[in-house]
C-alpha positions in Angstrom: 13.8 17.8 -13.0 13.2 19.4 -9.6 13.8 17.2 -6.7 11.5 16.7 -3.8 12.5 18.4 -0.6 12.3 16.3 2.5 11.6 17.7 6.3 15.0 16.7 7.2 16.7 18.6 4.6 15.9 22.1 5.8 15.2 23.6 9.3 11.5 24.0 9.5 10.5 25.5 13.0 7.6 27.5 14.6 5.4 26.7 11.7 1.7 25.7 11.4 2.0 22.5 9.2 -0.7 20.7 7.2 0.4 16.9 7.5 -1.4 14.5 5.1 -1.0 11.1 6.4 -2.6 7.9 5.6 -4.4 6.7 8.9 -6.7 4.5 6.9 -6.7 2.1 9.6 -9.0 -1.0 10.1 -11.8 -0.5 12.6 -13.7 -3.1 14.5 -17.6 -3.2 14.6 -17.4 -1.3 17.7 -15.2 1.4 16.0 -12.2 0.5 17.9 -8.8 0.2 16.0 -7.6 -3.1 15.2 -4.3 -2.4 13.7 -2.5 0.8 14.0 0.7 0.0 11.7 -0.2 2.7 9.6 -0.2 5.2 12.3 3.0 4.1 13.8 4.9 4.3 10.6 4.1 8.1 10.3 5.1 8.8 14.1 8.9 9.4 13.1 7.6 12.3 10.8 5.1 13.5 13.6 7.8 13.5 16.4 10.5 15.3 13.9 8.1 18.0 13.3 7.0 18.5 16.9 10.4 18.5 18.2 11.0 21.6 16.1 8.2 23.5 17.7 5.6 23.2 14.8 2.0 22.9 15.4 0.5 20.2 13.2 -2.9 19.9 11.4 -3.4 16.4 10.3 -5.5 15.6 7.3 -6.5 11.7 6.7 -9.1 9.5 5.0 -10.9 6.5 6.5 -12.6 4.3 4.2 -14.9 5.2 1.3 -17.8 7.3 2.9 -21.0 8.4 1.4 -21.6 11.6 2.9 -20.8 11.8 6.6 -21.2 8.3 7.7 -20.6 8.0 11.3 -18.7 4.7 11.1 -15.9 6.5 8.9 -15.3 9.1 11.5 -11.7 9.8 12.7 -12.8 10.3 16.3 -11.4 6.9 17.4 -8.1 7.6 15.4 -7.7 11.0 17.2 -8.2 9.4 20.4 -5.6 6.7 19.5 -3.1 9.2 18.5 -3.2 10.7 21.8 -1.9 7.4 23.2 0.6 7.2 20.8 1.7 10.8 21.9 0.8 11.2 25.5 2.3 14.5 25.9 0.0 16.0 23.2 -3.7 16.3 23.2 -5.2 15.2 19.7 -8.3 17.2 19.0 -10.8 16.4 16.1 -11.9 19.1 14.2 -15.4 18.3 13.1 -15.9 20.7 10.2 -12.8 23.0 9.4 -15.0 25.2 7.3 -17.4 26.3 10.1 -17.0 28.9 12.5 -16.2 26.6 15.3 -13.7 24.7 13.3 -11.8 28.0 12.3 -11.7 29.0 15.9 -10.1 25.5 16.8 -7.6 26.2 14.2 -6.7 29.6 15.0 -6.7 29.3 18.8 -4.6 25.9 18.5 -2.4 25.5 21.6 0.9 24.4 21.7 0.3 20.9 23.1 -2.5 20.3 20.8 -2.3 18.2 17.5 -5.3 19.0 15.3 -7.0 16.4 13.3 -9.4 17.3 10.5 -12.4 15.1 10.3 -12.4 12.5 7.5 -11.3 14.4 4.4 -13.3 12.2 2.3 -16.5 13.6 4.0 -16.0 16.5 1.5 -16.8 15.9 -2.1 -14.1 18.3 -3.2 -11.3 15.8 -2.0 -12.1 13.0 -4.6 -13.0 15.6 -7.2 -9.8 17.2 -6.8 -11.4 20.7 -6.6 -8.9 23.4 -6.8 -11.2 25.6 -4.7 -11.2 23.1 -2.0 -7.4 22.5 -1.9 -7.2 26.5 -1.7 -9.4 26.5 1.5 -7.3 23.7 3.0 -3.9 25.6 2.2 -5.6 28.7 4.2 -5.0 26.5 7.2 -1.4 26.3 7.6 2.0 27.9 6.3 3.6 24.5 4.8 2.4 21.4 3.7 4.0 18.0 4.4 2.9 14.6 2.6 3.7 11.4 4.4 0.7 9.5 2.9 2.8 7.2 0.6 -0.3 4.9 0.7 -2.4 7.3 -1.2 0.1 9.3 -3.3 -1.1 7.4 -6.4 -4.4 9.1 -6.0 -5.1 12.4 -7.7 -7.1 13.9 -4.7 -7.2 17.4 -3.5 -5.3 17.0 -0.5 -2.5 14.9 -2.4 -1.8 16.8 -5.4 -3.5 20.2 -5.1 -2.4 21.7 -1.8 1.0 21.8 -3.2 -0.1 24.5 -5.8 -0.5 27.0 -2.8 2.0 26.1 -0.2 5.6 25.5 0.1 5.7 21.7 0.4 7.9 18.6 1.5 7.9 15.1 1.8 7.8 13.3 5.1 10.2 10.8 6.4 8.0 7.7 5.6 7.5 8.9 1.9 11.2 9.3 1.7 12.0 5.8 3.1 9.5 4.3 0.8 10.7 6.1 -2.2 14.4 5.4 -1.5 14.0 1.5 -0.8 11.5 1.4 -4.0 14.0 3.2 -6.2 16.8 0.9 -5.2 14.5 -2.2 -6.4 14.4 -0.6 -9.7 17.8 0.6 -10.0 20.2 -1.6 -8.0 18.7 -4.9 -6.8 20.8 -7.7 -6.4 20.1 -10.7 -8.3 18.6 -13.4 -8.2 15.6 -11.1 -7.9 12.4 -12.8 -7.2 9.0 -11.6 -7.3 5.8 -13.1 -5.6 2.5 -11.9 -7.1 -1.0 -13.1 -5.8 -4.5 -11.8 -5.2 -7.4 -12.3 -7.3 -6.9 -10.0 -10.3 -4.7 -9.8 -13.2 -6.0 -6.6 -14.7 -4.9 -4.6 -11.8 -1.1 -5.6 -12.1 -0.8 -5.9 -15.9 1.9 -2.9 -15.9 3.6 -4.4 -12.8 4.1 -7.6 -14.1 5.6 -6.3 -17.4 7.9 -4.1 -15.4 9.0 -7.1 -13.1 9.8 -9.0 -16.3 12.2 -6.4 -17.5 14.3 -6.5 -14.2 13.5 -9.9 -12.3 14.6 -13.3 -12.7 11.7 -15.2 -11.3 7.9 -14.2 -11.1 6.1 -16.7 -9.0 2.5 -16.6 -9.4 -0.4 -17.7 -7.2 -4.0 -16.7 -6.1 -6.8 -16.1 -8.5 -4.3 -14.3 -10.8 -2.4 -17.4 -11.5 -5.6 -18.8 -12.8 -5.9 -16.5 -15.6 -2.3 -17.7 -16.9 -3.2 -21.1 -16.3 -6.2 -20.6 -18.7 -3.8 -19.0 -21.1 -2.0 -22.2 -21.3 -4.9 -24.0 -22.6 -6.0 -25.9 -19.3 -9.5 -25.8 -17.7 -9.9 -24.7 -13.9 -13.6 -25.7 -13.1 -15.3 -23.1 -11.2 -12.0 -21.1 -10.3 -11.8 -17.3 -10.5 -10.6 -16.6 -13.9 -10.6 -13.3 -15.9 -11.5 -14.5 -19.3 -10.9 -10.7 -20.7 -7.2 -10.9 -19.5 -6.3 -14.4 -21.0 -4.8 -12.9 -24.2 -3.0 -10.4 -22.0 -1.5 -13.1 -19.9 -0.2 -14.8 -23.2 1.5 -11.7 -24.3 3.3 -11.4 -20.6 4.5 -14.9 -21.0 5.9 -14.2 -24.2 7.3 -10.7 -23.1 8.9 -12.2 -20.0 10.5 -15.0 -21.9 12.1 -12.7 -24.5 13.4 -10.7 -21.4 15.0 -13.9 -19.7 12.4 -13.8 -16.7 11.1 -17.0 -15.7 7.2 -17.1 -14.6 6.7 -19.9 -12.5 3.1 -21.1 -12.2 1.7 -23.6 -9.8 1.9 -27.2 -10.7 -0.6 -28.3 -8.3 -3.4 -26.5 -6.2 -5.9 -27.1 -3.2 -9.3 -27.2 -4.4 -12.6 -26.7 -2.7 -16.2 -25.1 -3.1 -16.6 -22.0 -1.1 -20.4 -22.0 -1.2 -20.7 -25.6 0.2 -17.4 -25.4 2.5 -16.1 -28.7 0.8 -12.4 -28.5 0.3 -8.9 -29.2 1.1 -8.1 -31.8 -1.8 -5.1 -31.5 -3.8 -4.9 -32.0 -7.7 -2.6 -31.2 -10.3 -3.3 -28.1 -12.5 -4.5 -30.3 -15.3 -6.9 -32.2 -13.2 -8.9 -29.7 -11.4 -12.5 -31.2 -11.1 -15.2 -29.3 -13.0 -17.2 -28.5 -9.5 -14.1 -27.3 -7.8 -12.2 -24.0 -7.3 -8.6 -23.7 -7.1 -8.1 -21.8 -3.7 -4.5 -22.6 -2.6 -1.1 -23.6 -4.2 -0.3 -27.3 -3.7 2.6 -28.9 -1.9 4.7 -29.3 -5.2 4.4 -25.8 -6.0 5.1 -24.8 -2.4 8.5 -26.7 -2.6 9.2 -25.1 -5.9 8.5 -21.6 -4.6 10.5 -22.1 -1.4 13.5 -23.3 -3.3 13.6 -20.2 -5.6 12.9 -17.9 -2.7 15.8 -19.4 -0.7 18.3 -18.6 -3.5 17.2 -15.2 -3.9 19.1 -11.8 -3.0 15.9 -9.5 -3.6 12.3 -10.3 -3.1 9.1 -8.2 -3.7 5.9 -9.7 -2.4 2.5 -8.4 -3.2 -0.7 -10.5 -2.9 -1.7 -13.8 -0.9 -1.3 -16.7 -3.0 -4.4 -18.5 -1.5 -7.7 -17.7 -0.3 -6.4 -17.1 3.2 -9.7 -15.9 4.8 -10.3 -19.8 5.1 -7.4 -21.6 7.1 -7.8 -24.6 4.8 -6.2 -22.2 2.2 -3.4 -20.6 4.2 -0.7 -23.2 3.9 0.9 -21.8 0.6 0.9 -18.3 2.0 2.3 -19.5 5.4 5.0 -21.3 3.4 5.9 -18.2 1.4 6.1 -16.1 4.5 8.3 -18.4 6.3 10.7 -18.9 3.3 10.9 -15.0 3.0 11.7 -14.5 6.6 14.3 -17.3 6.6 16.3 -15.9 3.9 17.9 -13.2 6.0 20.5 -12.5 3.4 17.8 -11.1 0.9 16.5 -7.5 0.8 12.7 -8.4 1.2 9.8 -6.1 0.7 6.1 -7.0 1.3 3.2 -4.7 0.3 -0.4 -4.4 -0.4 -3.2 -4.6 2.1 -4.5 -8.0 1.5 -0.8 -9.3 1.5 -0.3 -7.5 5.0 -3.7 -8.8 6.4 -2.7 -12.3 5.4 0.7 -12.0 7.6 -0.6 -9.6 10.1 -0.6 -12.0 13.0 2.6 -13.9 12.1 5.5 -13.6 14.4 8.9 -12.3 13.1 7.4 -9.7 10.8 10.6 -7.4 11.7 12.5 -10.0 9.7 11.0 -8.7 6.4 13.4 -5.8 5.4 10.5 -3.4 4.6 6.7 -3.6 4.7 5.4 -1.0 2.6 2.7 1.2 3.6 1.0 1.1 0.0 -0.6 -1.3 -2.1 -1.6 0.3 -5.2 1.2 3.1 -4.5 3.7 0.6 -4.2 2.8 -1.2 -7.4 2.2 2.2 -9.5 5.9 3.4 -8.1 7.6 0.3 -9.3 5.7 0.6 -12.5 6.3 4.1 -13.3 9.1 5.3 -11.0 6.7 8.0 -9.5 3.5 8.9 -8.2 1.0 11.8 -8.6 1.6 12.9 -5.2 5.5 13.0 -5.6 5.0 14.8 -8.8 3.0 17.4 -7.0 5.7 18.0 -4.5 8.2 18.6 -7.5 5.9 21.0 -9.1 5.4 22.9 -6.0 9.1 23.3 -5.8 9.2 24.8 -9.1 6.2 27.0 -9.2 6.8 28.4 -5.8 10.3 29.0 -6.2 11.5 26.2 -3.5 15.1 25.8 -4.1 
């Protein structure tokens, strides 16, 4: 199998580089950046390439625009990039296919970083159009993928540009794959996985994979409800994926055979989101018919904390409560505090909802690694690779990259 080449493994100098990043940041209603973590995570790659006198053309998406919706423009992102790299002027290219856009690209100055307007403004991106990827490839001499967070997508700028240009992985992509590969192949036991979020259906493969390598799987959030239903209990008005109940039973059986313990809530905090009523605590077999389970209860928190304290490896994906409402944040806060207090463990947290639920917490640096990918992290753990990574491998092969 061809290995990926990373930018720090070869000398890349004085080249025009197409750099795919994940600058899918959160914007306020006034179109200002709320959280620039994804941009900062890519700075080592950008600074490394600039240090070697390369000219950068950045490709990113923002949101899921329908056509050229103004609220999804990368204008604010380009402006913020200049504040992060004040020695360089970040210039937004409104349409790289226009005459003006082409002139900007061929006349790029030494102190300029060009950023193409939202790549999802072009239908060829999501369609994975080969012709569109080819047009993009004409803009540069080398392609670098540092967008781990979207490398599970089969989009043109992720998987098809490498068909036409010598291609490398960036430093963030390298860091993510090395850390997650270690989890799969050399994690110290006890290995504890914390899974929350709303749905089981998006994480079936992940749970099965974790049942093969982890010692404990702690379930919270809406996901846990489906497993509780699989035990034959009723959950009132709680979110349950009825179509996944049988899958939940099969996973519990599979985990038992593999020696992994699935730990489900013993008690929950209930409420009703429509009326605003809430905050009462019930054991899982006593949830009122008119209520929803919206957070793990104190007995569950205590059990989860005890298991996390003894862990040597921790993976966390998905909030364990409805953290949008402060009445249902106690469980998530307890998990977060237990994770950061276990300084002996290698801890990895990922997923947009997970990160949003702890974004304002102090001591985030005490988590060993905060993954830039949600779906990408899950898919990598499940499959050991991603479409974007395979595209880099194929590029090495097809373009004679040795």
